C-alpha positions in Angstrom: 155.4 127.2 91.8 152.3 129.5 92.8 149.7 126.8 91.8 152.0 123.9 93.1 151.9 125.4 96.8 148.2 126.3 96.4 147.4 122.8 95.6 149.5 121.7 98.7 148.1 124.4 101.1 144.5 122.8 99.9 145.6 119.5 100.3 146.9 120.5 103.7 143.6 122.6 104.7 141.7 119.2 103.4 143.6 116.9 105.7 143.3 118.8 108.6 139.5 119.3 107.9 139.1 115.1 107.6 140.9 115.3 111.0 138.5 117.4 113.2 135.4 116.0 114.5 131.7 117.3 114.3 132.0 118.8 117.3 135.3 121.0 116.5 134.4 121.6 112.8 131.1 123.7 114.3 133.4 125.6 116.7 135.7 125.9 113.9 132.9 127.6 111.5 131.4 129.5 114.2 134.3 131.5 116.3 137.1 131.3 113.2 139.9 129.2 115.3 140.4 126.1 117.1 139.3 125.3 120.4 142.8 125.7 122.7 141.6 122.2 124.8 142.1 120.5 121.4 145.5 119.8 120.0 146.3 121.0 116.3 147.5 118.2 114.1 150.9 118.8 113.0 151.0 119.4 109.3 153.9 117.4 108.8 153.6 114.0 107.2 154.6 111.4 109.8 154.9 107.8 109.8 151.5 105.7 110.6 150.9 104.9 114.1 149.4 101.9 115.1 146.5 103.1 117.8 144.2 100.8 119.5 141.2 103.2 120.2 138.5 101.9 122.4 135.4 100.2 121.5 133.4 103.6 122.0 136.0 106.1 120.5 133.4 106.7 117.7 131.2 108.3 119.4 133.2 109.6 122.6 135.2 111.6 119.5 132.6 112.9 118.0 130.1 114.0 121.0 132.4 114.5 123.8 135.8 115.2 122.0 136.2 118.3 124.5 136.0 115.9 128.0 138.4 113.1 126.2 142.4 113.6 127.2 144.1 115.4 124.7 146.8 112.9 124.2 144.5 110.0 122.9 142.8 112.7 120.7 145.7 113.9 119.1 146.7 110.4 118.1 143.7 108.9 116.8 143.5 112.2 114.4 147.1 111.5 113.6 146.1 108.1 112.4 143.2 109.6 110.4 145.1 112.8 109.0 147.9 110.0 107.2 145.1 107.5 106.3 141.7 109.6 105.2 142.3 112.6 102.6 139.0 114.2 101.7 138.2 117.0 99.1 137.2 119.9 100.1 134.0 119.9 98.3 133.0 116.6 99.5 134.0 118.4 103.1 131.5 121.3 102.4 129.1 119.1 101.1 129.0 116.6 104.3 129.3 119.6 106.5 126.0 121.1 105.1 124.2 117.9 105.5 125.1 117.3 109.1 124.0 121.2 109.1 120.8 119.7 107.3 120.3 117.0 109.5 120.5 118.9 113.0 118.3 121.3 112.1 115.3 118.5 111.2 116.1 117.2 114.3 116.0 120.2 116.6 112.7 121.0 114.3 111.2 117.7 115.3 112.2 118.0 118.7 110.5 121.4 118.8 107.6 120.2 117.1 107.4 116.9 119.9 107.2 119.0 122.4 104.7 121.6 122.0 102.7 118.7 121.0 103.2 117.6 124.6 102.7 120.9 125.6 99.3 121.4 123.6 100.3 124.6 123.1 100.2 125.9 119.5 99.8 129.5 118.2 98.3 128.3 115.2 94.3 128.5 114.8 92.0 125.3 114.8 91.3 126.0 111.0 94.3 126.8 110.0 96.0 123.2 111.9 93.1 121.4 110.6 93.6 122.5 107.0 97.5 121.9 107.3 96.9 118.8 108.8 94.6 117.5 106.0 96.9 118.5 103.4 99.9 116.9 105.3 97.7 113.5 105.2 97.4 113.8 101.7 100.7 114.1 100.7 102.2 111.6 103.7 99.3 109.1 103.6 100.5 107.7 100.0 102.4 105.7 102.2 101.2 104.5 105.6 102.6 102.0 108.3 104.1 99.0 107.5 107.2 98.6 110.1 105.0 97.3 113.3 108.3 96.7 115.3 109.7 99.8 114.3 113.3 98.6 112.8 113.6 101.6 111.2 114.0 103.6 113.9 112.6 107.2 113.7 112.0 107.0 109.7 108.0 107.4 108.7 105.9 104.5 109.7 105.2 102.3 106.3 108.7 104.1 104.5 109.8 101.3 101.7 112.1 99.1 103.4 114.5 98.7 100.1 114.7 101.8 97.7 116.1 100.9 94.5 117.1 103.6 91.9 115.5 102.0 88.9 112.7 99.3 88.8 114.0 96.5 87.6 112.3 94.6 84.3 113.7 91.7 82.8 114.7 92.5 79.0 116.7 89.7 77.8 113.7 86.8 77.2 111.2 88.6 75.5 111.0 86.9 72.8 111.3 83.8 74.7 108.1 84.3 76.4 106.2 86.4 73.4 102.5 84.9 72.8 102.8 86.3 69.1 106.0 84.5 68.1 105.5 81.3 70.1 103.4 78.1 68.7 101.9 75.2 71.1 103.9 72.2 71.3 103.2 69.1 69.9 102.3 67.2 73.4 100.3 70.1 74.6 98.1 70.7 71.5 95.7 67.1 72.8 95.0 69.9 76.0 93.5 72.7 73.9 90.6 70.9 72.1 87.9 71.9 74.6 84.4 72.1 73.7 82.8 75.2 74.7 79.8 73.8 76.0 82.2 72.2 78.9 85.1 74.4 79.8 83.8 77.2 82.1 86.8 79.5 80.8 85.5 79.7 77.3 81.7 79.3 78.2 82.3 83.0 79.9 84.8 84.1 77.2 82.8 83.3 73.9 80.0 84.5 75.3 78.5 87.4 73.1 76.5 90.6 75.0 74.4 92.5 73.3 74.2 96.9 73.1 70.5 96.0 74.5 71.8 94.3 77.3 74.5 96.6 78.1 72.3 99.8 78.0 69.3 97.6 80.3 71.6 97.4 83.1 71.0 100.9 84.4 67.3 100.4 84.8 67.0 96.6 85.2 66.3 95.6 88.9 69.1 93.5 91.1 68.0 89.9 91.0 68.9 88.3 94.6 68.0 84.9 95.5 69.9 83.5 99.1 71.4 79.9 99.5 72.9 77.9 102.6 76.1 75.8 101.4 77.3 73.5 104.3 80.9 75.5 104.4 80.4 78.7 103.4 77.0 79.6 105.0 74.8 82.2 104.2 75.0 83.1 99.9 73.3 85.5 98.3 73.5 85.8 94.5 72.9 88.2 92.1 72.5 89.7 88.6 71.6 92.3 86.5 72.0 90.7 83.2 70.2 87.5 83.1 68.0 85.5 85.0 69.4 84.7 87.7 70.8 80.9 87.9 72.2 79.2 91.2 73.8 76.1 92.1 74.6 74.0 95.2 77.9 72.1 95.7 78.0 68.4 94.9 79.1 66.2 97.5 81.8 64.4 95.6 83.9 66.4 93.4 86.1 65.2 90.5 89.5 67.3 89.2 88.5 66.1 85.2 84.6 67.8 85.5 86.8 70.6 86.9 88.5 71.1 83.2 91.7 72.1 85.1 94.8 72.7 82.3 97.7 70.4 82.3 100.0 69.9 84.4 97.8 71.8 87.0 95.4 68.1 87.7 98.7 66.3 88.8 100.7 69.0 90.5 97.4 70.6 92.1 96.8 67.4 94.8 100.9 67.5 96.1 100.6 71.1 96.2 97.7 71.0 98.7 98.6 67.8 100.3 99.6 69.6 103.8 95.9 70.7 104.2 94.7 67.3 103.1 96.8 65.7 105.8 94.4 66.5 108.6 91.0 64.9 106.6 90.3 61.8 107.5 88.7 59.4 104.9 88.5 62.2 102.0 89.8 61.4 97.9 88.9 65.1 97.3 92.1 66.9 96.2 90.1 70.0 98.3 89.5 70.6 101.6 85.3 71.4 102.2 86.3 75.2 102.2 88.4 75.3 99.0 86.0 73.1 97.4 83.2 75.4 97.8 85.3 78.1 97.0 86.8 76.9 93.8 83.4 75.8 92.4 82.2 79.8 92.5 85.8 80.7 91.2 85.6 78.0 88.3 81.6 79.3 87.4 83.4 82.9 86.7 80.8 85.2 89.4 82.4 87.8 91.3 82.8 86.5 95.1 83.1 88.3 98.2 84.7 86.5 101.0 84.4 88.5 104.5 86.3 85.7 106.7 89.5 85.4 105.3 91.7 85.1 108.5 95.9 84.9 108.6 95.6 82.8 111.4 93.4 80.1 110.2 92.5 79.7 106.3 94.2 82.5 104.7 96.6 79.9 103.3 94.3 77.5 102.5 92.6 80.6 100.8 95.7 81.8 99.0 96.1 78.2 97.3 92.5 78.0 95.7 92.7 81.1 94.2 96.0 80.9 92.9 95.4 77.6 91.3 92.2 79.5 89.8 94.6 82.3 88.7 97.1 80.0 86.9 94.5 77.8 85.5 93.1 80.9 83.8 96.2 82.0 82.3 97.3 78.6 80.7 94.0 78.3 79.2 94.6 81.8 77.8 97.7 81.1 76.3 97.2 77.6 75.0 94.5 79.4 73.1 96.7 82.3 71.8 99.2 79.8 70.9 97.1 77.1 69.6 95.4 79.5 67.2 99.3 81.2 65.9 99.9 77.2 64.9 96.3 77.1 63.1 97.4 80.2 61.4 100.6 78.7 60.4 99.6 75.8 59.1 96.2 77.4 57.1 98.8 80.7 55.9 95.3 82.9 56.4 96.1 86.2 56.1 95.7 88.8 58.9 91.9 88.9 60.1 90.6 86.6 57.6 88.8 84.8 60.6 86.7 86.1 63.5 87.6 82.6 65.2 91.0 83.9 65.8 90.4 87.2 68.4 91.4 85.3 71.5 93.0 88.5 73.2 92.4 91.5 74.7 94.3 95.0 74.1 97.3 94.4 76.5 98.6 91.0 77.7 98.0 91.6 81.4 95.2 89.1 81.9 95.4 88.6 86.2 96.3 91.1 88.7 96.6 90.0 92.4 96.5 92.6 94.8 98.4 91.8 98.2 99.5 94.1 101.4 103.1 92.8 101.7 106.0 92.0 100.0 105.6 88.2 101.9 102.4 87.3 100.3 103.8 88.5 97.0 106.5 85.8 97.6 104.1 82.9 98.9 102.3 83.4 95.5 105.0 83.8 92.9 106.2 80.3 95.5 102.5 78.7 94.7 102.3 79.4 91.0 106.3 78.0 90.6 104.5 74.7 92.6 101.4 74.5 90.6 103.8 74.0 87.1 106.5 72.2 88.8 105.2 69.3 91.2 106.4 66.2 91.8 108.0 66.2 88.0 111.7 65.3 88.1 112.2 68.5 85.3 112.1 71.6 87.1 110.6 74.7 85.7 112.6 77.0 84.3 112.1 80.0 86.6 114.2 84.0 85.2 115.5 85.6 88.1 114.4 83.8 90.7 117.7 84.7 92.6 117.0 88.2 92.7 113.4 87.8 93.9 114.0 86.0 96.5 116.2 88.8 97.6 114.2 91.2 97.1 110.8 89.2 99.0 112.3 87.6 101.2 113.4 88.1 104.8 116.2 87.7 106.9 115.0 85.5 110.6 117.1 87.1 112.2 116.2 90.7 111.4 113.1 90.1 113.5 113.3 91.3 117.2 113.2 87.6 119.4 111.9 89.4 122.5 108.3 90.8 121.1 105.4 89.7 122.6 102.5 89.9 120.3 98.7 88.3 119.6 99.0 85.2 117.3 97.1 87.3 114.5 99.6 89.8 114.1 102.2 87.8 114.3 100.1 85.6 111.6 99.5 89.0 109.2 103.1 91.0 110.0 105.6 88.3 108.8 108.4 88.0 106.7 109.0 91.0 104.5 106.5 93.4 105.6 107.4 96.7 102.3 104.2 97.9 101.4 105.6 99.6 98.4 106.1 96.6 95.3 104.8 95.7 91.9 105.9 92.5 89.5 105.0 91.6 86.0 104.9 87.6 86.0 104.7 85.7 82.3 104.3 81.9 82.0 104.6 80.3 78.9 104.3 76.2 79.3 106.6 75.0 81.9 108.5 78.3 81.9 108.0 81.7 84.6 109.6 84.5 84.4 109.8 87.2 86.9 110.6 90.8 86.8 108.5 90.8 83.2 107.4 94.3 81.8 104.1 95.0 82.2 103.0 94.7 78.8 104.8 91.6 78.2 103.3 90.1 82.0 100.3 87.8 82.2 99.9 88.0 85.6 100.5 91.1 87.9 101.4 91.1 91.6 101.2 94.4 93.5 100.2 96.5 96.7 98.0 99.2 96.4 100.8 101.3 96.9 102.7 100.0 94.4 99.9 100.7 92.0 99.1 104.2 92.9 102.5 105.6 92.4 102.4 104.0 89.0 98.8 104.8 88.2 99.6 108.7 89.1 96.4 111.3 89.3 95.0 114.1 87.0 97.8 116.3 85.8 101.0 114.0 85.9 103.1 114.1 82.7 104.3 110.7 84.0 101.4 107.8 84.4 100.3 104.7 83.1 97.2 102.8 83.6 96.9 100.7 80.3 98.0 97.6 81.7 94.9 97.6 83.7 92.3 97.7 80.4 92.6 93.7 79.7 92.4 92.1 83.1 90.4 89.3 83.0 90.1 88.3 86.9 91.2 91.0 89.6 92.0 89.4 93.2 92.2 91.5 96.0 93.2 89.5 99.0 93.2 90.5 102.9 90.7 93.4 101.9 90.9 94.8 105.8 94.8 95.5 105.8 94.2 98.0 103.3 91.5 100.1 105.7 94.5 100.1 107.7 96.9 101.4 104.8 95.0 103.8 102.5 91.5 102.4 101.3 91.7 105.3 98.7 94.7 103.5 96.5 91.8 100.9 96.4 89.4 103.1 95.1 91.7 104.8 92.6 92.7 101.2 91.1 89.1 100.1 90.7 88.2 103.1 89.1 91.2 102.9 87.0 90.1 98.9 86.0 88.9 98.2 81.9 89.3 101.7 80.5 90.0 101.7 77.0 94.1 102.3 76.5 95.9 105.9 75.4 98.2 103.3 73.1 97.8 100.6 71.1 101.0 98.9 72.5 101.4 96.7 69.4 98.6 94.8 69.6 97.4 92.8 66.6 93.4 94.2 66.0 92.4 91.2 64.6 93.3 89.3 67.4 91.2 91.3 69.8 87.8 90.1 70.9 85.1 92.3 70.1 83.7 92.4 73.3 87.3 94.2 74.7 87.4 97.2 71.2 83.8 97.6 72.4 85.0 98.2 75.9 83.1 96.2 77.8 85.5 94.6 79.2 84.5 95.0 82.9 81.3 93.2 82.3 84.0 89.8 81.5 86.0 90.6 84.8 86.0 88.2 87.3 86.6 90.1 91.0 87.4 87.6 94.3 87.1 89.7 97.1 88.8 88.3 100.6 89.0 89.8 103.8 88.2 89.3 107.5 85.6 91.4 108.5 81.8 92.9 107.0 82.9 96.4 106.5 80.5 98.9 104.7 83.7 100.3 102.4 84.5 96.9 101.1 80.5 96.1 100.0 80.7 99.4 98.3 83.7 98.4 96.6 82.0 94.8 95.7 78.7 96.2 94.9 79.6 99.3 92.9 82.6 97.7 90.6 81.1 94.4 89.9 79.1 93.6 87.4 80.3 90.7 86.0 77.7 89.0 83.6 77.7 85.6 84.8 76.9 87.2 88.3 77.5 88.1 91.7 78.1 85.5 95.3 78.6 87.3 98.3 79.1 85.2 101.6 77.0 87.1 104.4 76.9 85.3 107.8 75.8 87.4 110.6 78.2 87.3 114.2 75.5 85.9 116.8 78.3 86.4 119.9 80.3 89.1 119.6 83.7 90.0 120.9 82.0 91.7 124.2 81.8 87.9 125.0 86.0 87.6 125.0 86.5 90.8 127.8 88.0 89.0 130.8 87.8 91.9 132.9 84.8 92.9 135.6 83.9 96.2 133.7 80.5 98.3 132.5 79.8 98.7 129.1 77.8 101.8 128.8 76.7 102.1 124.6 75.3 105.6 124.2 73.1 106.0 120.9 73.5 109.4 118.6 71.6 110.5 116.3 72.4 111.8 112.7 69.7 112.2 110.1 72.0 111.1 107.5 75.1 109.4 106.7 77.0 112.4 105.9 76.3 114.1 109.2 77.4 111.1 111.1 80.8 112.7 111.5 79.8 116.1 112.9 77.0 114.9 115.2 79.2 112.2 116.9 81.6 115.1 117.9 79.0 117.2 118.9 78.0 114.5 121.2 81.0 113.9 122.3 82.1 117.5 122.9 79.0 118.3 124.3 77.4 114.9 126.2 81.2 112.6 127.3 84.4 115.1 127.7 82.4 116.9 130.5 81.7 114.1 132.3 85.8 113.2 132.0 86.9 116.7 132.6 87.1 116.4 136.6 90.8 115.4 138.4 88.8 112.2 139.3 88.5 110.8 136.2 92.1 110.8 135.7 93.4 107.7 133.0 91.4 108.1 130.2 92.0 106.2 126.9 89.9 107.5 124.0 90.5 105.6 121.5 89.6 107.2 117.9 89.4 104.9 114.6 89.2 107.5 112.2 93.0 109.9 112.1 90.7 112.6 110.8 88.4 112.2 114.0 91.8 112.2 116.3 93.6 115.4 114.1 89.5 117.5 114.9 90.1 116.2 118.7 93.4 116.8 119.2 92.7 120.2 118.2 90.1 121.0 120.2 91.7 119.6 123.2 94.7 121.6 122.8 91.9 124.6 122.4 90.3 124.3 125.5 93.9 123.6 127.2 93.0 119.9 128.9 95.8 117.8 130.1 96.4 115.2 127.2 98.7 113.5 125.1 98.1 111.7 122.1 99.7 109.2 120.2 99.4 108.1 116.3 100.8 105.7 113.7 102.8 108.8 113.2 104.3 109.7 116.3 108.0 108.9 116.7 109.5 106.1 119.0 110.5 109.1 121.5 107.6 110.5 121.5 105.3 107.4 122.2 107.5 106.4 124.9 107.1 109.8 126.5 103.2 109.3 125.9 102.9 105.8 127.8 104.8 107.4 130.4 103.1 110.3 131.5 100.0 108.8 130.8 100.8 105.5 133.3 101.9 107.9 136.1 99.2 110.1 135.7 100.8 113.4 134.6 98.4 113.2 131.2 94.7 113.2 132.6 93.6 112.1 128.8 95.2 109.6 125.9 93.9 109.9 122.2 95.2 106.8 120.9 94.6 105.9 116.7 93.5 102.7 116.0 96.1 102.2 113.1 98.8 102.7 115.7 97.1 100.3 117.2 97.2 98.1 114.5 100.5 98.4 113.8 102.2 98.1 117.2 99.6 96.2 119.3 101.0 98.2 122.2 99.7 97.4 126.1 98.6 100.9 127.4 99.2 100.8 130.8 97.5 102.9 133.6 93.9 103.0 132.1 91.1 103.7 134.1 88.6 105.4 131.9 87.8 104.0 128.3 86.0 105.8 125.7 85.7 104.2 122.3 85.1 107.4 120.0 83.2 104.8 117.5 83.3 101.5 117.0 86.7 99.6 116.2 87.1 98.6 112.8 88.3 95.3 114.0 85.9 93.9 116.5 88.8 92.0 118.1 90.3 95.0 119.1 87.2 95.9 121.2 88.0 92.8 123.6 91.2 93.6 123.4 92.0 97.5 124.7 89.0 96.6 127.2 91.6 93.8 128.3 94.5 96.3 128.7 92.7 97.5 131.9 94.1 94.9 133.9 97.8 95.3 132.8 98.2 97.3 135.9 95.5 96.5 138.6 95.9 98.4 142.1 92.3 98.1 143.5 90.6 100.2 141.5 88.8 97.9 139.5 85.5 99.1 141.3 86.1 102.2 139.9 86.4 100.9 135.8 84.3 102.7 133.4 83.9 101.9 129.6 81.7 104.3 126.9 81.0 103.7 123.9 79.4 105.8 120.9 77.1 104.5 118.0 74.6 105.4 115.7 72.3 103.5 113.5 75.3 103.6 110.6 77.3 101.4 113.0 74.9 98.3 112.2 77.5 96.3 111.0 80.3 97.0 113.6 78.0 96.8 116.4 76.9 93.5 115.6 80.8 92.4 115.5 81.1 93.7 118.9 77.6 92.7 121.0 75.8 89.9 118.5 73.5 90.6 116.0 70.5 90.1 118.3 71.9 92.1 120.9 72.6 94.8 118.0 68.9 94.8 116.5 67.1 95.5 120.2 69.7 98.1 120.8 69.2 99.9 117.0 65.1 99.5 117.4 64.9 100.5 121.4 63.5 104.2 122.4 66.0 104.2 125.2 69.6 105.4 124.2 71.8 104.2 126.6 72.3 100.4 127.3 75.0 99.0 129.7 76.1 95.4 129.8 78.8 94.3 132.3 81.3 92.0 131.7 83.5 89.8 134.3 81.2 88.7 136.4 81.4 85.6 139.0 
């Protein structure tokens, strides 16, 4: 009886707890009794009553229960008490979670208020160290939520988090290269002569030990050519006598050695871009033709003029054609040798002619920034294999893929007004944490294939970083990168806005010897792969929207293809300053730096000692400081706090409420300075109102950001146009960015001039 009584009492207590609101529970926990203004719910079981609470009942009962009428609260709680039963343990866990959320919210609000007031009890050195540690931890995931649909979540948090990564384990034998053979209808297409097919010429090329050793000492041979569409090309190589070529006027699909069925499916897949061309029977656009000729020669390629608004999809089509062509040829070679081995009944390792594989199966790695880009790549693969044939190809897990990588158009707020290039970049699913394996066998595609059973890997830099890991981590794997023969890095400029360290980390783990055999048949592995020479056979295609020193560094340092490299090097004749519409004096101030390593400190000291004193006066209010680097932003913010300047700041990690407050304070003149990071502008593109004085702490990464920010001055015109100012800091190491803003001729004059100050005036009538 005692046990039964205790059970009934605990059950009744849980029912009472379930009926209390969050505010009532807090009062009960603090004072040990309910507030007298709230009715006690009867412990007797009553019949369910039909109540019709208002639309705001949920919020009003939890947030302002004390102000509600007693009768309404009592009735609603009676209904909850009769329908809802929650165990005591679950209730306690729920209370703890609510307390943690309240504490986190209070801490965030307190931190925001401290930041806004500019007060800090921590020294500048300690805060800088803490900031750098925090950045390293949370910068692994960077902004990818431009509309802020996820509320106050940290920018870049994945939209969908899965408890376990899904891989397709059902179709392993169906897509295995070791257990399948070439179909009879495809055997005719595998008899390709090495003297004709560029794929076989590249893969069968044999390097010697002397050539590998001589790379470190050989000078890099270069040659410049001008092509009709691509413009100025720089051919370079450290291996062999430099060979260059010019594009032919007409191109025939048969001369490109495309694998079946690509000869027939490519024209239909690419028809969208061919419809606007007049009197042309070519299956490629002029740009695609020149790009594919370089790709098909298996040279490394750097193309820094890929824009999402103009030629992005055109380029995506052509590199997908090259990737699928490479995979089909490689698989046909393996399946053909399987058939030969079976017919000849040779023992394992009896013939070196069968060396047709790498140490692991993945051959192609495509790095893209968002899930939407991965979706389009896979759709192109399906279209290239399917074409207009009535026989549809088999695509496993397609429904799941469309659900996880697709997007709902209704989720996007309809009232957003952003530039066209912004809309083109941030279209569809913009989650930046993903990776997926794709296996292709003849006329079938397997999505979500395990990495070591995949032919093509499609991933974001963050998705790869989380699986590659770092030194000291137990769970890390990068063996799947050991035999990548084709690396495609698309939209490389966006990775500068995400986290460029992920790209560098990936490149340092490319084509290393695997730590495990992964069931490979070593008698089928190519000798250059066994010799750890895979990086000399890897073709790298690098596409971006701008000329940048960091992107150039990756291309020059990590691309050592035996066939050589080709880089497009067109100089901008007119800079983005020509797109500034407001009448504004632009003062470019050159600072001196001894070397590249000292530029950061030199810029900071120049700004603090020469620029900032001119703007400390209250007359120079409404001053926006545009800072491209987050590390520079942290340093400036700490200095402004230390000097007790009247300022506010906005960065990519600032919460929505703090952004609104900062914009309002700056617009009304309550804050004299506003520190703004480039990545915030990249992901949000807000128009900052109230700017009268503009300081570019460093030239923008994207040239068009310069004109965009300058044109913000006209957002609020109150007759202060005559007092507007714009100051830009630059050094000789900013030559590329300076040329993109003012043009190459003016940039050369400014860098060579004895004067350190140069003035431009825009918007004159």
